[in-house]
C-alpha positions in Angstrom: -18.4 -189.6 -262.2 -19.2 -187.8 -265.3 -19.6 -183.4 -266.3 -23.1 -182.2 -266.7 -23.2 -178.2 -268.3 -26.3 -176.2 -268.4 -25.1 -173.5 -270.7 -27.0 -170.1 -270.2 -29.2 -170.6 -272.5 -31.2 -172.5 -270.0 -31.8 -169.5 -267.6 -34.8 -168.9 -267.0 -36.3 -166.7 -270.2 -36.9 -162.5 -269.5 -40.4 -162.1 -270.0 -41.6 -162.5 -274.5 -38.0 -164.6 -274.4 -38.4 -167.6 -275.9 -37.1 -170.3 -273.8 -33.8 -172.9 -275.0 -32.5 -175.9 -273.7 -29.4 -176.7 -273.8 -27.3 -178.9 -271.7 -24.3 -180.6 -272.4 -22.2 -183.1 -271.3 -18.5 -184.7 -270.9 -19.8 -189.4 -270.6 -17.1 -190.4 -268.6 -14.9 -193.8 -271.2 -15.3 -196.3 -269.3 -14.4 -199.4 -272.4 -11.4 -200.0 -274.7 -7.4 -199.0 -274.7 -7.5 -195.1 -273.0 -11.0 -194.5 -270.6 -11.1 -190.8 -268.6 -13.6 -189.3 -266.4 -13.8 -185.9 -266.8 -13.5 -183.5 -264.1 -14.3 -179.7 -263.0 -12.9 -176.6 -261.5 -13.5 -172.7 -261.8 -10.5 -170.4 -262.6 -10.8 -167.1 -260.5 -12.5 -164.9 -263.6 -15.8 -167.3 -263.1 -14.7 -169.3 -266.3 -15.8 -173.5 -266.1 -12.9 -175.3 -266.9 -13.3 -179.2 -268.1 -10.7 -182.0 -267.2 -10.1 -185.2 -268.6 -7.7 -187.5 -266.4 -6.6 -191.2 -267.8 -5.1 -193.6 -266.1 -2.2 -192.9 -263.7 -2.2 -189.3 -266.5 -2.4 -185.7 -265.4 -5.6 -184.4 -265.7 -5.5 -182.0 -269.1 -7.6 -179.1 -270.1 -10.5 -180.5 -272.8 -13.3 -177.5 -273.1 -13.6 -174.0 -271.3 -16.7 -172.0 -270.8 -16.8 -167.8 -271.1 -17.9 -166.7 -267.2 -21.5 -165.8 -269.2 -22.2 -169.0 -271.2 -22.7 -171.4 -268.1 -25.2 -171.4 -265.7 -25.2 -173.8 -263.8 -22.6 -177.4 -263.9 -23.2 -180.7 -261.7 -20.6 -183.9 -262.0 -17.5 -184.6 -259.7 -15.0 -181.1 -258.7 -11.3 -181.2 -259.5 -9.8 -182.7 -256.3 -13.1 -184.3 -254.6 -17.4 -185.1 -255.4 -19.7 -182.2 -255.0 
């Protein structure tokens, strides 16, 4: 399963503010020589980590988003499914 992130700019805007649609997705790679899946977890600080896992490999951190940068996330929780 892929990971889909709505960044903080996706929150409903304050009165009179301009609304910006900003999403990021990490799509699983199923073809080619190195298939990979993306998962996420949260650090105690509230930071969001996106992890890339390959066949027979340990999960590696791909990207980290600070607590104030992301609004909502869906996809596969590292260690289970959401």
